[in-house]
N, C-alpha and C positions, 0 to 999 in steps of 0.2 A: 369479540363482547368478553369482557373480563367477570370474573365470579367474583362474588363476595364473601367468604364464608369465616369462621369461626372456630377457633378448636374446641372452646368450652360455651356454653350456654351466653355465659357472662363476659366470657372473655373479648379481647379486643378485634376487631374485623381484618382477617389478611384476604389481600387481593391475588387471586390466581390468572395469570393471563397464558394460556396452555399457548395461543399463539407467538407470541414473543420467544419461543425457543426459536424456532425458525429466522427471527429478524437478523440481518448482517450487524456483526458487532463496528463498533465505530471507537478507535483508540487515536486519537487525538495526537500522542504522543508518537505514535508508530507513524503515522500518517507525517507528521513533520519530519521527524528524520528522513521518510522514504525521499521528502521534495529534496532535504539536503542533500542527502548522498546521490541524486539522479543528479542535483546541480553539479555536484563535486566531480561526477564523471561526464557529465556534459561540457563541463569546463577541461576538460583533460587533466584534473587534478588526480583522482583514483584509476588505477587498471581496472580491467571487465573483470578482472577474478578479484580486487578489492570491490569492486561494485558488489558482485555475485555476493558476497558474505558479509557486507555492512548494509546492505539494505533488508529491511525488517520485513519479517512474514508473518502472517496470520490468517490461518485457513477459511475463518468466521469473517475476514475484511475482503470483499469482493475486489473494491475498489484497489486494494496492497498489490492482492494479485494481477488486478490489472495491468497495471502501471509497472509492474514489473514484468510481466509478459511481453506487454508491448516494447518496453526498452531492452530487453533482450533478442528482440529481433534486429536490433542497430548494431550489435557486436558478435566479432569470431569470438566461437567459445573452443578455438580450436590453438588458438595464441593469447599470450599474454600482450596486453597494448591496450593504451589510453585514447581514448578518442580524438586524435591529431594526426596532421599530414594526410596519408593515404585513408586514415582511417575517421577522418573527421566528419561531422555530421554538417550537411548544409543551415542554414540559419533559420531554415523553415523546419527542418525537421526537430531541429533544437526546440523552437516553440510551440511546435507542434505538443511534443514528449512533455517539455514544462507546462503549459498549460491545463494538458489531460494529469501533471500530479497536483498541480495547485489545484482541482476541480474536484478533487478529492478531498 
């Protein structure tokens, strides 16, 4: 429930929603960038280190964190590589990662 208050008896009403502080933040630009960076990584255009460095993060957005953590499962963080050759993902794994990212 939001509370409508005013700073003075004749002042404009101010709306306060205390529960809104706990809602996740949706940053459309960061989410769009996340999809673009993930697609480049999946297409073998970025190394795992480049993906790690370019993927946007925001502690307030659980979708960004979820996509990043899921993608992290698919690469070797001990060696720099692209998702080609022996590191290539199956078409199904690519589809699942992209659908997760697009869903956000």
